[in-house]
Phi, psi and omega in degrees: 000144178257187185295326180298322183285325179294317179295322175292318177297317184288327177294322185298312179299312180299312184296319176296319174302310183298313184290325170299319172301320181289331173297324182278329184230088184299346187284349176294122185259158178088004183286333179297318179297316176291332181296316181297316176297322177301314183297320179294321174298315184295320175300314181292325176295318182295320182291318172303319176305313183292319181294321183295318181301317175297328189276315188250304187295308184279003173292328184279138180293326181295315183294327180289324179289326177300309182295327182287323173300319180293324172289334177280319187257322187275300182307312179299320180302314179294324175297312181301315174296320182298312181299320178300317181297317176295322182293322179294317175305306181300322182295309180294324168306310185291321178300309177298324178298316183296316180297318179292318181295316183291330180284329175292320175295324179294326181285328177290315173301320178298319176296325178290325178290325182292314180301318181293322177294313182293325181289325176300319178294322176299313184298318176295319183294320178296325184296328182284356170110004182272145175292152185296313188294348184245019183297137169236131183286138173303168181288323180295326174294326176294320176291325176300313180299321180297320183290321179291336180284337176289337178269330184239086180305128177086017180297135180218140187241133177226154179244144179080009178237159177088008182299332184286353174282342186295336180283352174266005187282142170286348182285125186303328180282347183055041171248007183213140172215140174219136180163187181276139179224135175253117177221124177068028180078008183239121175278127190214155169264128189229149177219131182236130178240137181242127181238123168272113174229166177301343182267000183124185180270127177249132175234122178244133183234125174254133182229131174229105178303138173283101182237172176307319179301315180297317182296329184291334177292344190272135165038086175292349180281348182259153174281215177302138184235135185229133176252127182244122176264128181242140176231146179295135180292157182262003179091003180293149184289331183272354188274129179270126181275125184262321188215142176243121181233115174060036187065018177241129186273134173243152171236145184280121182257339186202138178223122182235131183227155184285159184244134167079008178269126183239159178260129181280169180297158180294132185285333177200181187293338180273356189270073184278163180284133177243125180249125185229168179206144180222150183254136179241149182282137184224138166258123183249103179280357178275351175263162179298159187306325183287338176254018182296329181266007179280339182275156189222152177239124174243125172257116177259151180216159170231136182202179181232153180305320181300323177296309182292331180292333174298323173287324187281313180260014185302313179304328182277355180061224188287338176297332173300315182289329180286328174292327176297313183293322176301317176300313175303317179299310178302311172311312176298315178301315183295317179300320180289325172303315178297319174296312179301320180295318174301310179300319178296321177296323179293322183290317178292345176296325181300311188291323183292310188292340183289311184293323180294320174305322179288319174300323179299307178305319177294328176292324175305313180296321181284325172304326180282356177101004181268096174269014180265348183289141177237147179275143184277140182237096182280328185233164184251084178221185178300323178296325175295319177294329175300314178296325177293316171301330176290317180295320175292329176296314182302329178290333183259354183299315185300316178298319176299320178304313186291319175299322180289329173302310181296321179292320176296329177288318177299317178304317177299320177294321174296320177300316183297317178302318179302310180296317176297320178297321182294340175286340182277339178277157183291135184281329177231146178274134178291151178260108182246128179305125177090002187230125175248118198243151173201145172208142186227132175233125174241110182288147175280331172237194186296320178250156182248153174255006171268148186218135175227153179203147168237121187241109177284101186285312180212179180303335181241001182242129187229135172255142179234130185226141166213122189231149180235107177280144180294147179079186181219172175083209188291318180302319175293317178299321179295311177297326175297316178294327175295315172306313188291322181295304189298316185289317182297314182299324177287327184276325171302339177300342184265356186295307188278350182072023179275160179055038177072015183254082176279151176307323183293341186263004180292130180246119187287329173295324174295318182305306186296320177299311177301318181296319179297316181294326185288320176293324182292330181280329190248008176232165176293165187300323187271006184259137178204176183211144170265146189210137163239125178231132184220153180234117185249133182246118179290335183283318176272351187045047177242137181250121175257135183206165178219118180259105185265072178072012185266156180300128189294124177299159187251128176247122183243123179220125178053038184084350184267139181242130182229136181255136187264100181249349184293134179163252182182203188268183184293158183267141177107342184274319181228152189284299184255106174227131180286145177231147180248149174255122176264156174237150177214136178271118187267129183257144179302142180081008184269172181220144180228130180223139175235157188202160177266172186285349178296328176287311185293324188271007177296122185254147171271188187293339181267005177075020178273128174286151178297319169084160178284331185292318181289323171302315177298323175303311181297319182293322180290322179302328187247025185294339181269000187268178180289169175290325172306313187286329180293311181302308175305317178293322176302311181296320183287324179301316188287323179290315180290338176291317178292324182063016181241139178292342185255136174271138179281338181206161174304135178239126183226136172226137172243128185235133173227122179258138182251127179233175181287139181266114179286166183294326183292320180296321178294328176293000000 
């Protein structure tokens, strides 16, 4: 420890002593300042301790394992015990709240039963011909009312009042109300009964004020109970806010507490004090009609688990206490087992760290470049097998290093091939009047076997090519380069119109035939490619094409879908294969898209392919959008269908939108 550490420790001790003196003698001033200094000193010492532990104590594997056992075995147990305590507290809180809530509901129902009985008596009396105002209860009803008042202190029955409470009733017929009501500054339990008879409307109201005497009759399992009536503040500057609930400020208007209720002593060390609270519905008639439901009543109580256990385990009798005792015994046994497991783990740590220490020395020798060092194997166990594995590893390290060098060289060559292939694709899309182009190629690997191209033969004639080379990887990329070179050299002969080769005389079938013979002569027997090659003339609005075994491109015009299938088989397999040229008259506002099989064959988790029909559906849904948006939508739909970040095959799409060619564009 340095001087700063000793200073912080001394400051912490002095601050603790001064704060203790302040607790005994509050007249001592300045303790708050020293408390802040003590907190800062404690934080400093904690940080210093953690740094020291990480640098010195935890460097040793043995200490790390001991610390790990503490966090694995001790800390979870403490957390579980804490969670169990909190859960038990919340459980007893909820149980106490439930008991208090149901007791209040019983009182409301009892008051409602009194009002119901009195209303029935009044109706019977009125049917006998007496006036309502002169009703006199029979003797049996007088005794009934006297008995009810013993259960409900302060019970009062009125006729002709309380009808305004029926609008708050939960009864669909609005002829009965039971609940807590605040009226004239008095909190009471009220029940209102409305009877429709041939003799008129009878309204009977039973009222029991919430007094300490009434509260004393509630829930003997609970200790002191207190009712607090809260009202929303009106925003006045002189109003003192008592409670804030949900960003609303309430002021306490009335507080009613039970008298003479005490909390007994704890039955055991776990019999802690439980403080709970429950919210009760209230109708506040002292507030304006629109705010009558804004007031709230909170009933708070104090109790102990032993009192609530009498309610909870009462039906079990003596078995309830036996079950609780058994639970404590099982918990103690589990704790003893946990401590034994911790000690056993620490003992086993010593045997583990010895072998690991030897492995550490071996790694130091290997790090220095000595691959001839071998780990000593004194026992035949899993650690010994680890030592044998280490010895075997040192023998193969040199070989692995050499393989890594070869792999790195191959990856560099693939990266170069990728850069070269990017140069084969069109860098910019040609601008042809009346045609909007877009193409996207997503390779399954670093290099792609798909090939697309746009070749501008003349200001109004454009060649479009899309090919899918068999296979993947470097071999497919090399064949793709051969296809690109052969196709471009053959097509560009028509650009200048020399030797009688005018762009208008270009025959797509001849171009594909030349390419087929070239691939057949210069590739192996199993190599081939599918190809779609088309030439579009903006002046005649005619598309000439040849489809050599490729998936048919889709032409969409006015909701009609046409597939371009005319052509022949794949190129490169046979020498003399006949190919045909198809023609298509292009309408303004139409759409043409070609694609490779990577889009159509994308499979979802159930093995279902995306398919051509779904591609067409996506294109039809976006046919009014730009070619870029359509191409992006097709690629995104196929990727989302597979749901996998890895592609099974190269995916390429070429989109052409055709519009009307204006005179300025032709010029």
